[in-house]
N, C-alpha and C positions, 0 to 999 in steps of 0.2 A: 301396729305395735309389734315389737319383737319380744322374744323370751327374756333377753337381758334387760329390756325396759321394765318388764313385769317384775323380775327378780330385784332390780335396783329401786323399784318404786318411782320411776321417772315417767311413767305413762301419764299423758295429759288427761284431765277429767273430760269425760264424754259430755257432749251437749246435744240436747234435743233440737232437731230442726223444725219441729212443729210446736208453735206456741199453744197455750191452753185453748184459745178461742178458734183455732184453725179448723175444727170439725165442721163448723157451719160453712166456711168458705170452700172447703174441699167438697162437701156435699152439693153445694150450689154449682160449683164449677163442673162437677161431673154429672150434674143433673140427676142426682140420685139422693134424694132427701133421706132415704132410709139408712144411708151410710153415716149420717151425722152422729147418731148414738154410738155406733161401732167405733168410729174414729175417736170420739170423745173418751170412750172407755179405754181404748188402746193408749191414748196419751196419758190418761190417769195411771194406768198400770205401769207405764214407763217411769213416770214421776215417782211412784211408790217404790219401784225396784231401785231407782237411783238413790232415794233417801235411805232405803234399807242398806244398800251397799256402802254408802257413806258412813252410816252409823256403825256398821260392822268394822270398817276400816279404822274408825276412831277408837273403838273398843280394842281392836288388835294392837294399835299403836300404844294405847294406854297400858295394855298388858305387857307389851315388850318393854316399855319404859320402867314399869314396876319390877319386872324380872331383872332388868339391867341394874337398877338401883339396889336390889337385893344382892346381886352378884358382886357389885362394887363394895357393898357393906361387908360381905363375907371376906372379900379380899383384904379389906382394911383391918378386919379383926385378926386375920392370920399374920399380919405384919407385926 
């Protein structure tokens, strides 16, 4: 991703490459059952961070929309 993509808001949404149930498969393939819990926790943390980021983006967008509406309203009042 580039700076201009970030500024313009054209960055594509990130996707997790690990589905929620991947922890057991990874632990089995690596022959390390103790990793299952760690991978499961990591996947959960990524999901939570993604949800938080999406919520913050929605709030930011809503705030910008309301600011824009207020600015338009003030502009109309001045006419």
